[in-house]
C-alpha positions in Angstrom: -8.9 -10.2 -29.3 -7.7 -10.4 -25.7 -6.9 -7.3 -23.8 -3.5 -5.8 -24.5 -1.5 -3.9 -21.9 -0.4 -0.4 -22.9 3.3 -1.1 -22.2 3.2 -4.1 -24.6 1.2 -2.1 -27.2 3.7 0.8 -27.2 6.6 -1.6 -27.5 4.7 -3.5 -30.3 4.1 -0.4 -32.4 7.7 0.7 -32.0 7.1 3.8 -29.8 9.8 2.3 -27.5 12.8 0.1 -28.1 12.1 -2.2 -25.2 9.1 -3.1 -23.1 11.0 -2.0 -20.0 11.3 1.5 -21.5 7.6 1.5 -22.1 6.8 0.3 -18.6 9.2 2.9 -17.1 7.5 5.7 -19.2 4.1 4.6 -17.9 5.3 4.5 -14.3 6.9 8.0 -14.8 3.7 9.6 -15.9 4.8 10.1 -19.5 2.0 8.1 -21.0 -1.6 9.2 -21.0 -4.8 7.7 -22.4 -7.4 10.4 -22.9 -5.6 12.9 -20.6 -5.3 10.4 -17.8 -2.0 8.9 -16.7 -1.8 5.3 -17.7 -0.4 2.5 -15.6 1.6 -0.1 -17.5 -1.2 -2.7 -17.0 -3.9 -0.5 -18.5 -5.6 -2.2 -21.4 -5.9 -0.4 -24.7 -9.1 -0.5 -26.9 -9.5 0.5 -30.6 -10.1 4.2 -30.8 -8.1 5.1 -27.7 -5.9 8.1 -28.1 -2.5 7.7 -26.4 -0.1 10.6 -25.7 3.6 9.7 -25.1 6.0 12.3 -23.9 9.6 11.7 -25.0 11.9 14.6 -24.0 10.3 17.8 -25.2 8.1 16.1 -27.8 4.6 14.6 -27.1 3.7 12.0 -29.6 0.0 11.2 -30.1 -1.2 7.8 -31.4 -4.7 6.4 -32.0 -5.2 2.7 -31.5 -6.5 1.1 -34.7 -6.1 -2.5 -33.6 -4.4 -3.7 -30.4 -1.5 -6.1 -30.7 1.0 -7.5 -28.3 3.4 -8.8 -30.9 6.1 -6.4 -32.2 5.4 -5.5 -35.8 7.7 -4.3 -38.6 7.9 -0.5 -39.2 5.9 -0.8 -42.4 3.0 -2.6 -40.6 2.7 -0.1 -37.8 -0.1 1.9 -39.6 -2.3 -1.1 -39.5 -2.2 -1.0 -35.7 -1.7 2.7 -34.8 -2.4 6.0 -36.4 0.1 8.7 -35.8 -1.8 11.9 -34.8 1.3 13.8 -33.7 0.9 17.5 -34.6 3.5 19.0 -37.0 4.5 21.5 -34.4 5.5 18.7 -32.0 7.6 17.0 -34.8 9.3 20.3 -35.5 10.8 20.2 -32.0 12.9 17.2 -33.1 14.7 19.5 -35.7 15.2 22.4 -33.3 18.8 23.1 -32.6 20.2 22.3 -29.2 21.2 25.4 -27.4 24.1 24.7 -25.2 27.8 25.6 -24.7 30.5 23.0 -24.4 33.8 23.8 -22.9 36.2 21.1 -24.1 38.9 19.7 -22.0 41.6 17.3 -23.0 40.9 13.7 -22.2 42.4 12.7 -18.9 42.8 16.3 -17.8 40.6 15.6 -14.8 38.2 18.1 -13.2 38.6 21.8 -13.7 40.7 23.5 -11.1 39.5 26.6 -9.2 41.5 28.8 -11.6 39.9 27.0 -14.6 36.4 27.5 -13.2 37.1 31.2 -12.7 38.2 31.5 -16.3 35.1 29.6 -17.5 32.9 31.8 -15.5 34.6 35.0 -16.9 33.9 33.7 -20.5 30.4 32.8 -19.7 29.7 36.2 -18.0 31.2 38.0 -21.0 28.6 36.5 -23.4 25.6 38.9 -24.0 22.7 36.6 -24.9 20.5 39.6 -25.6 22.7 40.9 -28.4 22.2 38.1 -31.0 23.1 39.2 -34.6 20.1 39.3 -37.0 21.6 36.7 -39.3 22.1 34.3 -36.5 18.6 35.0 -35.1 17.1 34.4 -38.6 19.0 31.2 -38.9 17.5 29.8 -35.7 14.0 31.2 -36.5 14.0 33.7 -33.6 11.8 36.8 -33.8 12.5 40.1 -32.1 10.3 39.1 -29.2 12.3 36.0 -28.5 15.7 37.6 -28.5 
């Protein structure tokens, strides 16, 4: 088979929705072949191990057979073996830790007074004093609190 570019391959095995996304990931240093950053034009060979970082998760794939034609989800195992460790996959289920202050739609930007009130609420929160039941729910140990 002819050489297959890594951006085409990652698109074909459904690691990315579009080839442009795959190309941008390669250019951004988020794709590696054997611990080396891969340019979008890098050719893949059977046996290559590819690491793709998406957000906080690093997916690992082994090239079984190169393809440049997008395949159905059920056929992906014929072309790529998913070697992603379970610890990485668990990051997908991790709760997102953030605070959202809601504002009515059309209310515009917070005023100076609003910002002061938001800062007062934020400063009043003691993140070191997490109740045991909440810590257990999020899987935090005593060292992480």
